[in-house]
ZADO-1210 file (C-alpha; in nm, 4 decimals, padded with zeros to 6 digits):
<atoms>
<atom x="-00.6514" y="-02.1069" z="-00.4470" code="UNK" pos="1"/>
<atom x="-00.8350" y="-01.7836" z="-00.3696" code="UNK" pos="2"/>
<atom x="-00.8715" y="-01.5278" z="-00.6448" code="UNK" pos="3"/>
<atom x="-00.5576" y="-01.3370" z="-00.5558" code="UNK" pos="4"/>
<atom x="-00.3812" y="-01.3288" z="-00.8904" code="UNK" pos="5"/>
<atom x="-00.0498" y="-01.3753" z="-00.7132" code="UNK" pos="6"/>
<atom x="00.0155" y="-01.7305" z="-00.8242" code="UNK" pos="7"/>
<atom x="00.1361" y="-01.8189" z="-00.4744" code="UNK" pos="8"/>
<atom x="00.0477" y="-02.1616" z="-00.3403" code="UNK" pos="9"/>
<atom x="-00.1053" y="-02.1217" z="00.0046" code="UNK" pos="10"/>
<atom x="-00.2174" y="-02.4822" z="00.0416" code="UNK" pos="11"/>
<atom x="00.0989" y="-02.5585" z="00.2388" code="UNK" pos="12"/>
<atom x="00.2182" y="-02.3916" z="00.5616" code="UNK" pos="13"/>
<atom x="00.3554" y="-02.0444" z="00.4944" code="UNK" pos="14"/>
<atom x="00.6836" y="-01.9220" z="00.6333" code="UNK" pos="15"/>
<atom x="00.7563" y="-01.5587" z="00.7175" code="UNK" pos="16"/>
<atom x="00.9343" y="-01.5151" z="00.3846" code="UNK" pos="17"/>
<atom x="00.6300" y="-01.6520" z="00.1998" code="UNK" pos="18"/>
<atom x="00.4010" y="-01.4065" z="00.3782" code="UNK" pos="19"/>
<atom x="00.6279" y="-01.1135" z="00.2919" code="UNK" pos="20"/>
<atom x="00.6367" y="-01.2181" z="-00.0746" code="UNK" pos="21"/>
<atom x="00.2564" y="-01.2503" z="-00.0975" code="UNK" pos="22"/>
<atom x="00.1889" y="-00.9249" z="00.0879" code="UNK" pos="23"/>
<atom x="00.4338" y="-00.7317" z="-00.1301" code="UNK" pos="24"/>
<atom x="00.2226" y="-00.8227" z="-00.4342" code="UNK" pos="25"/>
<atom x="-00.1311" y="-00.8235" z="-00.2959" code="UNK" pos="26"/>
<atom x="-00.1554" y="-00.5873" z="00.0012" code="UNK" pos="27"/>
<atom x="-00.4009" y="-00.3094" z="-00.0951" code="UNK" pos="28"/>
<atom x="-00.2239" y="-00.0413" z="00.1088" code="UNK" pos="29"/>
<atom x="00.1061" y="-00.1096" z="-00.0658" code="UNK" pos="30"/>
<atom x="-00.0656" y="-00.1219" z="-00.4045" code="UNK" pos="31"/>
<atom x="-00.2382" y="00.2119" z="-00.3415" code="UNK" pos="32"/>
<atom x="00.0854" y="00.3787" z="-00.2336" code="UNK" pos="33"/>
<atom x="00.2712" y="00.2313" z="-00.5305" code="UNK" pos="34"/>
<atom x="00.0104" y="00.3631" z="-00.7759" code="UNK" pos="35"/>
<atom x="00.0328" y="00.7038" z="-00.6093" code="UNK" pos="36"/>
<atom x="00.4086" y="00.7089" z="-00.6701" code="UNK" pos="37"/>
<atom x="00.3580" y="00.6143" z="-01.0359" code="UNK" pos="38"/>
<atom x="00.0995" y="00.8903" z="-01.0794" code="UNK" pos="39"/>
<atom x="00.3315" y="01.1433" z="-00.9146" code="UNK" pos="40"/>
<atom x="00.6156" y="01.0401" z="-01.1461" code="UNK" pos="41"/>
<atom x="00.3911" y="01.0950" z="-01.4469" code="UNK" pos="42"/>
<atom x="00.2885" y="01.4380" z="-01.3188" code="UNK" pos="43"/>
<atom x="00.6512" y="01.5300" z="-01.2537" code="UNK" pos="44"/>
<atom x="00.7537" y="01.4284" z="-01.6052" code="UNK" pos="45"/>
<atom x="00.4578" y="01.6170" z="-01.7523" code="UNK" pos="46"/>
<atom x="00.5462" y="01.9328" z="-01.5605" code="UNK" pos="47"/>
<atom x="00.8415" y="01.9879" z="-01.7985" code="UNK" pos="48"/>
<atom x="00.6088" y="02.0307" z="-02.0936" code="UNK" pos="49"/>
<atom x="00.5830" y="02.4050" z="-02.0328" code="UNK" pos="50"/>
<atom x="00.9591" y="02.4460" z="-02.0855" code="UNK" pos="51"/>
<atom x="00.9694" y="02.2552" z="-02.4123" code="UNK" pos="52"/>
<atom x="00.9343" y="02.4365" z="-02.7455" code="UNK" pos="53"/>
<atom x="00.5959" y="02.4162" z="-02.9145" code="UNK" pos="54"/>
<atom x="00.5442" y="02.3788" z="-03.2887" code="UNK" pos="55"/>
<atom x="00.2071" y="02.4219" z="-03.4605" code="UNK" pos="56"/>
<atom x="00.1465" y="02.3430" z="-03.8283" code="UNK" pos="57"/>
<atom x="-00.1709" y="02.4261" z="-04.0224" code="UNK" pos="58"/>
<atom x="-00.2866" y="02.3991" z="-04.3834" code="UNK" pos="59"/>
<atom x="-00.5986" y="02.5210" z="-04.5585" code="UNK" pos="60"/>
<atom x="-00.7319" y="02.5603" z="-04.9082" code="UNK" pos="61"/>
<atom x="-01.0404" y="02.7155" z="-05.0760" code="UNK" pos="62"/>
<atom x="-01.2144" y="02.6348" z="-05.4035" code="UNK" pos="63"/>
<atom x="-01.4606" y="02.8987" z="-05.5204" code="UNK" pos="64"/>
<atom x="-01.6586" y="02.9254" z="-05.8483" code="UNK" pos="65"/>
<atom x="-01.6461" y="03.2758" z="-06.0024" code="UNK" pos="66"/>
<atom x="-01.9468" y="03.4424" z="-06.1621" code="UNK" pos="67"/>
<atom x="-01.7709" y="03.4964" z="-06.4989" code="UNK" pos="68"/>
<atom x="-01.5143" y="03.2258" z="-06.5114" code="UNK" pos="69"/>
<atom x="-01.3975" y="02.8951" z="-06.3720" code="UNK" pos="70"/>
<atom x="-01.3390" y="02.8473" z="-06.0040" code="UNK" pos="71"/>
<atom x="-01.0121" y="02.9422" z="-05.8341" code="UNK" pos="72"/>
<atom x="-00.8136" y="02.7163" z="-05.5963" code="UNK" pos="73"/>
<atom x="-00.6150" y="02.8830" z="-05.3190" code="UNK" pos="74"/>
<atom x="-00.4114" y="02.7124" z="-05.0473" code="UNK" pos="75"/>
<atom x="-00.2176" y="02.8284" z="-04.7456" code="UNK" pos="76"/>
<atom x="00.0346" y="02.6539" z="-04.5168" code="UNK" pos="77"/>
<atom x="00.1482" y="02.8040" z="-04.1889" code="UNK" pos="78"/>
<atom x="00.3908" y="02.7021" z="-03.9164" code="UNK" pos="79"/>
<atom x="00.4496" y="02.8564" z="-03.5756" code="UNK" pos="80"/>
<atom x="00.7216" y="02.7808" z="-03.3200" code="UNK" pos="81"/>
<atom x="00.7221" y="02.9248" z="-02.9681" code="UNK" pos="82"/>
<atom x="00.9454" y="02.8909" z="-02.6630" code="UNK" pos="83"/>
<atom x="00.9038" y="03.0072" z="-02.3043" code="UNK" pos="84"/>
<atom x="01.2289" y="03.1769" z="-02.2092" code="UNK" pos="85"/>
<atom x="01.1122" y="03.2631" z="-01.8600" code="UNK" pos="86"/>
<atom x="00.7862" y="03.1494" z="-01.7037" code="UNK" pos="87"/>
<atom x="00.7678" y="03.1445" z="-01.3253" code="UNK" pos="88"/>
<atom x="00.4466" y="02.9421" z="-01.3361" code="UNK" pos="89"/>
<atom x="00.6099" y="02.6546" z="-01.5271" code="UNK" pos="90"/>
<atom x="00.9048" y="02.6487" z="-01.2870" code="UNK" pos="91"/>
<atom x="00.6680" y="02.6499" z="-00.9901" code="UNK" pos="92"/>
<atom x="00.4759" y="02.3596" z="-01.1443" code="UNK" pos="93"/>
<atom x="00.7981" y="02.1580" z="-01.1672" code="UNK" pos="94"/>
<atom x="00.8860" y="02.2290" z="-00.8043" code="UNK" pos="95"/>
<atom x="00.5331" y="02.1439" z="-00.6921" code="UNK" pos="96"/>
<atom x="00.5348" y="01.8165" z="-00.8888" code="UNK" pos="97"/>
<atom x="00.8766" y="01.7289" z="-00.7462" code="UNK" pos="98"/>
<atom x="00.7519" y="01.7911" z="-00.3918" code="UNK" pos="99"/>
<atom x="00.4436" y="01.5809" z="-00.4644" code="UNK" pos="100"/>
<atom x="00.6629" y="01.2961" z="-00.5869" code="UNK" pos="101"/>
<atom x="00.8743" y="01.3126" z="-00.2703" code="UNK" pos="102"/>
<atom x="00.5587" y="01.3063" z="-00.0590" code="UNK" pos="103"/>
<atom x="00.4244" y="01.0026" z="-00.2485" code="UNK" pos="104"/>
<atom x="00.7555" y="00.8188" z="-00.2049" code="UNK" pos="105"/>
<atom x="00.7529" y="00.8963" z="00.1670" code="UNK" pos="106"/>
<atom x="00.3951" y="00.7679" z="00.1845" code="UNK" pos="107"/>
<atom x="00.5017" y="00.4440" z="00.0163" code="UNK" pos="108"/>
<atom x="00.7827" y="00.4065" z="00.2675" code="UNK" pos="109"/>
<atom x="00.5450" y="00.4581" z="00.5598" code="UNK" pos="110"/>
<atom x="00.2905" y="00.2150" z="00.4130" code="UNK" pos="111"/>
<atom x="00.5645" y="-00.0434" z="00.3744" code="UNK" pos="112"/>
<atom x="00.6687" y="-00.0006" z="00.7384" code="UNK" pos="113"/>
<atom x="00.3103" y="-00.0228" z="00.8653" code="UNK" pos="114"/>
<atom x="00.2306" y="-00.3273" z="00.6524" code="UNK" pos="115"/>
<atom x="00.5446" y="-00.5071" z="00.7696" code="UNK" pos="116"/>
<atom x="00.4596" y="-00.4291" z="01.1327" code="UNK" pos="117"/>
<atom x="00.0976" y="-00.5437" z="01.0993" code="UNK" pos="118"/>
<atom x="00.1995" y="-00.8493" z="00.8975" code="UNK" pos="119"/>
<atom x="00.4545" y="-00.9533" z="01.1579" code="UNK" pos="120"/>
<atom x="00.1973" y="-00.9074" z="01.4332" code="UNK" pos="121"/>
<atom x="-00.0649" y="-01.1108" z="01.2433" code="UNK" pos="122"/>
<atom x="00.1901" y="-01.3844" z="01.1681" code="UNK" pos="123"/>
<atom x="00.2945" y="-01.4070" z="01.5329" code="UNK" pos="124"/>
<atom x="-00.0686" y="-01.4102" z="01.6506" code="UNK" pos="125"/>
<atom x="-00.1587" y="-01.6951" z="01.4158" code="UNK" pos="126"/>
<atom x="00.1554" y="-01.8850" z="01.5137" code="UNK" pos="127"/>
<atom x="00.0600" y="-01.8477" z="01.8808" code="UNK" pos="128"/>
<atom x="-00.3005" y="-01.9495" z="01.8083" code="UNK" pos="129"/>
<atom x="-00.1843" y="-02.2687" z="01.6393" code="UNK" pos="130"/>
<atom x="00.0238" y="-02.3607" z="01.9431" code="UNK" pos="131"/>
<atom x="-00.2608" y="-02.2614" z="02.1721" code="UNK" pos="132"/>
<atom x="-00.4949" y="-02.4990" z="01.9886" code="UNK" pos="133"/>
<atom x="-00.2666" y="-02.7954" z="02.0548" code="UNK" pos="134"/>
<atom x="-00.2169" y="-02.7027" z="02.4207" code="UNK" pos="135"/>
<atom x="-00.5890" y="-02.6438" z="02.4781" code="UNK" pos="136"/>
<atom x="-00.6722" y="-02.9796" z="02.3180" code="UNK" pos="137"/>
<atom x="-00.4252" y="-03.1613" z="02.5438" code="UNK" pos="138"/>
<atom x="-00.5675" y="-02.9881" z="02.8517" code="UNK" pos="139"/>
<atom x="-00.9212" y="-03.0768" z="02.7439" code="UNK" pos="140"/>
<atom x="-00.8308" y="-03.4439" z="02.6990" code="UNK" pos="141"/>
<atom x="-00.6628" y="-03.4563" z="03.0404" code="UNK" pos="142"/>
<atom x="-00.9547" y="-03.2797" z="03.2123" code="UNK" pos="143"/>
<atom x="-01.2064" y="-03.5111" z="03.0525" code="UNK" pos="144"/>
<atom x="-01.0115" y="-03.8242" z="03.1527" code="UNK" pos="145"/>
<atom x="-00.9710" y="-03.6885" z="03.5034" code="UNK" pos="146"/>
<atom x="-01.3437" y="-03.6137" z="03.5291" code="UNK" pos="147"/>
<atom x="-01.4281" y="-03.9640" z="03.4122" code="UNK" pos="148"/>
<atom x="-01.1944" y="-04.1234" z="03.6682" code="UNK" pos="149"/>
<atom x="-01.3250" y="-03.9093" z="03.9517" code="UNK" pos="150"/>
<atom x="-01.6833" y="-03.9871" z="03.8486" code="UNK" pos="151"/>
<atom x="-01.6099" y="-04.3605" z="03.8509" code="UNK" pos="152"/>
<atom x="-01.4500" y="-04.3337" z="04.1938" code="UNK" pos="153"/>
<atom x="-01.7500" y="-04.1355" z="04.3179" code="UNK" pos="154"/>
<atom x="-01.9884" y="-04.4001" z="04.1859" code="UNK" pos="155"/>
<atom x="-01.7898" y="-04.6653" z="04.3709" code="UNK" pos="156"/>
<atom x="-01.8014" y="-04.4605" z="04.6893" code="UNK" pos="157"/>
<atom x="-01.4321" y="-04.3805" z="04.6990" code="UNK" pos="158"/>
<atom x="-01.4565" y="-04.0077" z="04.6142" code="UNK" pos="159"/>
<atom x="-01.6554" y="-03.7156" z="04.7471" code="UNK" pos="160"/>
<atom x="-01.9248" y="-03.5414" z="04.5486" code="UNK" pos="161"/>
<atom x="-01.7440" y="-03.2092" z="04.5750" code="UNK" pos="162"/>
<atom x="-01.4343" y="-03.3442" z="04.4012" code="UNK" pos="163"/>
<atom x="-01.6533" y="-03.4993" z="04.1309" code="UNK" pos="164"/>
<atom x="-01.8321" y="-03.1673" z="04.0646" code="UNK" pos="165"/>
<atom x="-01.5043" y="-02.9801" z="04.0643" code="UNK" pos="166"/>
<atom x="-01.3493" y="-03.2173" z="03.8090" code="UNK" pos="167"/>
<atom x="-01.6548" y="-03.1866" z="03.5866" code="UNK" pos="168"/>
<atom x="-01.6400" y="-02.8066" z="03.6132" code="UNK" pos="169"/>
<atom x="-01.2722" y="-02.8140" z="03.5184" code="UNK" pos="170"/>
<atom x="-01.3571" y="-03.0282" z="03.2158" code="UNK" pos="171"/>
<atom x="-01.6266" y="-02.7830" z="03.1081" code="UNK" pos="172"/>
<atom x="-01.3860" y="-02.4923" z="03.1544" code="UNK" pos="173"/>
<atom x="-01.1271" y="-02.6708" z="02.9410" code="UNK" pos="174"/>
<atom x="-01.3927" y="-02.7311" z="02.6758" code="UNK" pos="175"/>
<atom x="-01.4806" y="-02.3594" z="02.6769" code="UNK" pos="176"/>
<atom x="-01.1122" y="-02.2655" z="02.6505" code="UNK" pos="177"/>
<atom x="-01.0719" y="-02.5003" z="02.3556" code="UNK" pos="178"/>
<atom x="-01.3730" y="-02.3479" z="02.1789" code="UNK" pos="179"/>
<atom x="-01.2305" y="-02.0007" z="02.2416" code="UNK" pos="180"/>
<atom x="-00.8975" y="-02.1123" z="02.0962" code="UNK" pos="181"/>
<atom x="-01.0783" y="-02.2309" z="01.7824" code="UNK" pos="182"/>
<atom x="-01.2443" y="-01.8923" z="01.7445" code="UNK" pos="183"/>
<atom x="-00.9120" y="-01.7197" z="01.8103" code="UNK" pos="184"/>
<atom x="-00.7300" y="-01.9073" z="01.5354" code="UNK" pos="185"/>
<atom x="-01.0023" y="-01.8189" z="01.2849" code="UNK" pos="186"/>
<atom x="-00.9786" y="-01.4521" z="01.3813" code="UNK" pos="187"/>
<atom x="-00.5988" y="-01.4709" z="01.3454" code="UNK" pos="188"/>
<atom x="-00.6346" y="-01.6295" z="01.0018" code="UNK" pos="189"/>
<atom x="-00.8708" y="-01.3527" z="00.8915" code="UNK" pos="190"/>
<atom x="-00.6250" y="-01.0908" z="01.0160" code="UNK" pos="191"/>
<atom x="-00.3374" y="-01.2527" z="00.8272" code="UNK" pos="192"/>
<atom x="-00.5496" y="-01.2839" z="00.5117" code="UNK" pos="193"/>
<atom x="-00.6174" y="-00.9108" z="00.5353" code="UNK" pos="194"/>
<atom x="-00.2458" y="-00.8327" z="00.5488" code="UNK" pos="195"/>
<atom x="-00.1706" y="-01.0766" z="00.2671" code="UNK" pos="196"/>
<atom x="-00.4325" y="-00.9077" z="00.0494" code="UNK" pos="197"/>
<atom x="-00.6366" y="-01.2231" z="-00.0151" code="UNK" pos="198"/>
<atom x="-00.9809" y="-01.1538" z="-00.1606" code="UNK" pos="199"/>
<atom x="-01.1439" y="-01.4620" z="-00.0105" code="UNK" pos="200"/>
<atom x="-01.1002" y="-01.6160" z="00.3326" code="UNK" pos="201"/>
<atom x="-00.8388" y="-01.8907" z="00.3320" code="UNK" pos="202"/>
<atom x="-00.7564" y="-02.0985" z="00.6428" code="UNK" pos="203"/>
<atom x="-00.3826" y="-02.0429" z="00.6120" code="UNK" pos="204"/>
<atom x="-00.1297" y="-02.2173" z="00.8317" code="UNK" pos="205"/>
<atom x="00.2068" y="-02.0699" z="00.9241" code="UNK" pos="206"/>
<atom x="00.5288" y="-02.2351" z="01.0246" code="UNK" pos="207"/>
<atom x="00.8886" y="-02.1467" z="01.0961" code="UNK" pos="208"/>
<atom x="01.0294" y="-01.8913" z="01.3367" code="UNK" pos="209"/>
<atom x="01.0624" y="-01.5166" z="01.3689" code="UNK" pos="210"/>
<atom x="01.4137" y="-01.3996" z="01.4398" code="UNK" pos="211"/>
<atom x="01.4406" y="-01.1021" z="01.6725" code="UNK" pos="212"/>
<atom x="01.7248" y="-00.8648" z="01.5967" code="UNK" pos="213"/>
<atom x="01.8956" y="-00.6447" z="01.8500" code="UNK" pos="214"/>
<atom x="01.8193" y="-00.2748" z="01.8038" code="UNK" pos="215"/>
<atom x="02.1058" y="-00.0682" z="01.6621" code="UNK" pos="216"/>
<atom x="02.2971" y="00.1784" z="01.8714" code="UNK" pos="217"/>
<atom x="02.1396" y="00.5209" z="01.8981" code="UNK" pos="218"/>
<atom x="02.3194" y="00.7859" z="01.6910" code="UNK" pos="219"/>
<atom x="02.4734" y="01.0848" z="01.8606" code="UNK" pos="220"/>
<atom x="02.2802" y="01.3283" z="01.6423" code="UNK" pos="221"/>
<atom x="01.9028" y="01.3114" z="01.7037" code="UNK" pos="222"/>
<atom x="01.8419" y="01.4253" z="01.3445" code="UNK" pos="223"/>
<atom x="01.9866" y="01.0977" z="01.2188" code="UNK" pos="224"/>
<atom x="01.7388" y="00.9060" z="01.4317" code="UNK" pos="225"/>
<atom x="01.4448" y="01.1141" z="01.3091" code="UNK" pos="226"/>
<atom x="01.5556" y="01.0757" z="00.9482" code="UNK" pos="227"/>
<atom x="01.5052" y="00.7005" z="00.9764" code="UNK" pos="228"/>
<atom x="01.1400" y="00.7317" z="01.0773" code="UNK" pos="229"/>
<atom x="00.8977" y="00.7059" z="00.7825" code="UNK" pos="230"/>
<atom x="00.6296" y="00.9153" z="00.9537" code="UNK" pos="231"/>
<atom x="00.8743" y="01.2029" z="01.0091" code="UNK" pos="232"/>
<atom x="00.9867" y="01.1831" z="00.6451" code="UNK" pos="233"/>
<atom x="00.6231" y="01.1933" z="00.5327" code="UNK" pos="234"/>
<atom x="00.5470" y="01.5033" z="00.7395" code="UNK" pos="235"/>
<atom x="00.8594" y="01.6786" z="00.6133" code="UNK" pos="236"/>
<atom x="00.7595" y="01.5970" z="00.2557" code="UNK" pos="237"/>
<atom x="00.4108" y="01.7345" z="00.3233" code="UNK" pos="238"/>
<atom x="00.5647" y="02.0607" z="00.4499" code="UNK" pos="239"/>
<atom x="00.7823" y="02.0865" z="00.1374" code="UNK" pos="240"/>
<atom x="00.4779" y="02.0226" z="-00.0792" code="UNK" pos="241"/>
<atom x="00.2851" y="02.2987" z="00.0988" code="UNK" pos="242"/>
<atom x="00.5758" y="02.5393" z="00.0475" code="UNK" pos="243"/>
<atom x="00.5836" y="02.4508" z="-00.3220" code="UNK" pos="244"/>
<atom x="00.2118" y="02.5230" z="-00.3384" code="UNK" pos="245"/>
<atom x="00.2688" y="02.8697" z="-00.1927" code="UNK" pos="246"/>
<atom x="00.5421" y="02.9356" z="-00.4488" code="UNK" pos="247"/>
<atom x="00.3085" y="02.8198" z="-00.7247" code="UNK" pos="248"/>
<atom x="00.0419" y="03.0642" z="-00.6091" code="UNK" pos="249"/>
<atom x="00.2922" y="03.3528" z="-00.6114" code="UNK" pos="250"/>
<atom x="00.4273" y="03.2681" z="-00.9560" code="UNK" pos="251"/>
<atom x="00.1523" y="03.4703" z="-01.1257" code="UNK" pos="252"/>
<atom x="00.3124" y="03.7924" z="-00.9921" code="UNK" pos="253"/>
<atom x="00.6205" y="03.7439" z="-01.2113" code="UNK" pos="254"/>
<atom x="00.6371" y="03.8551" z="-01.5769" code="UNK" pos="255"/>
<atom x="00.6663" y="03.5949" z="-01.8518" code="UNK" pos="256"/>
<atom x="00.9154" y="03.6097" z="-02.1369" code="UNK" pos="257"/>
<atom x="00.8620" y="03.4061" z="-02.4519" code="UNK" pos="258"/>
<atom x="00.9742" y="03.4025" z="-02.8152" code="UNK" pos="259"/>
<atom x="00.7823" y="03.2883" z="-03.1200" code="UNK" pos="260"/>
<atom x="00.8376" y="03.2575" z="-03.4927" code="UNK" pos="261"/>
<atom x="00.5706" y="03.2198" z="-03.7589" code="UNK" pos="262"/>
<atom x="00.5926" y="03.1578" z="-04.1330" code="UNK" pos="263"/>
<atom x="00.3202" y="03.1095" z="-04.3913" code="UNK" pos="264"/>
<atom x="00.3129" y="03.0206" z="-04.7598" code="UNK" pos="265"/>
<atom x="00.0330" y="03.1062" z="-05.0045" code="UNK" pos="266"/>
<atom x="-00.0326" y="02.9504" z="-05.3418" code="UNK" pos="267"/>
<atom x="-00.2955" y="02.9269" z="-05.6093" code="UNK" pos="268"/>
</atoms>
């Protein structure tokens, strides 16, 4: 097996469901979008840190030797607690992180739609190429047998030279078509490997059928139709993210209100 890390056996013909399962784990576009969503979730969770109370603890001691007596040991412990009651910058950071998370989720949705479209196209192209190989081979065999028969009849004087040359030309054309079909199936395999996320080239073979579903009825409200498009959702999320960025830039104009409490203890 190629070094895919998926644990999926590709030594047997792959169905459409097998291709979807492999691509969902290995496709680099899906993996990149998924990691972007995870990073955005971490940033969104971290944006709440500014609203949480902060506690700082410190401790120190000194040991000094006096000129006329033994040394003195002094220690000090201090604790400080602070809380942001109102901070427009922290609130803007939360809104900006939330908009970034929505944009990353919309990007994952669009990547999933594009990968499924490209994977279905690559699967269908390879399926067609496999059928084309068999058809081209049958045509080549028939053209070659026909050329041999016409050549034998020409040698016996029962066929014209023009028909003999035409049959030989048809056989050569069929041979060229067969060679082109071989190159086409390799190109289709490379395209499918790319969508499956395989690191090394693997001469995969597909089988099964692709079921075509009837498109749903168009909704009366055009907004409902646009809401189902991943690219529209991504652009809307990008607009919301830009608006959150503007609000974050304006947050420095607002005053901040915070409370703190500090206590220290001295001892010798």
